N, C-alpha and C positions, 0 to 999 in steps of 0.2 A: 503493500500500500504506499510505503514511503516513496518508492520509486514513481508511482502514479501521481502522488501529490507534488513531487518535485519537477514533473515535466513542464509546467508552465513557467517555472522558474528558470529552469536551463534553456527554455526558449526565448527568454527575455521578455515575456508578456507581463509579468509581475515580479515584485521583489520578494514577497513571501507567499507560500503556498495558500494561506488563508486569505490572501488578497484576491484569488481567482474566484469569482462569483459562482461559477459552474463546478466548483470542487468540493467534494465532501470534507476537505482538510478544514473548511469554514466550521462545520459541525463539530469536529474534534477540537477545534481552538475555542469552542464556546460561543461562536457567532451564528447568526442566522444565515442559512444558505437557501439556494433554490432547490436543492435536493433534500429530501427527508432521509434521515439515517436512523436505522434501528440498530442499538448497541446490544450486543450479545454477551 
């Protein structure tokens, strides 16, 4: 999951994974995102 969350950062789209609106990294950072995430 770390690899997937880091892709927008590596591409230079955002500075931090949680800055990318379409990423579940926002949910894991405690922010509201576009995607609902169920934690197991």
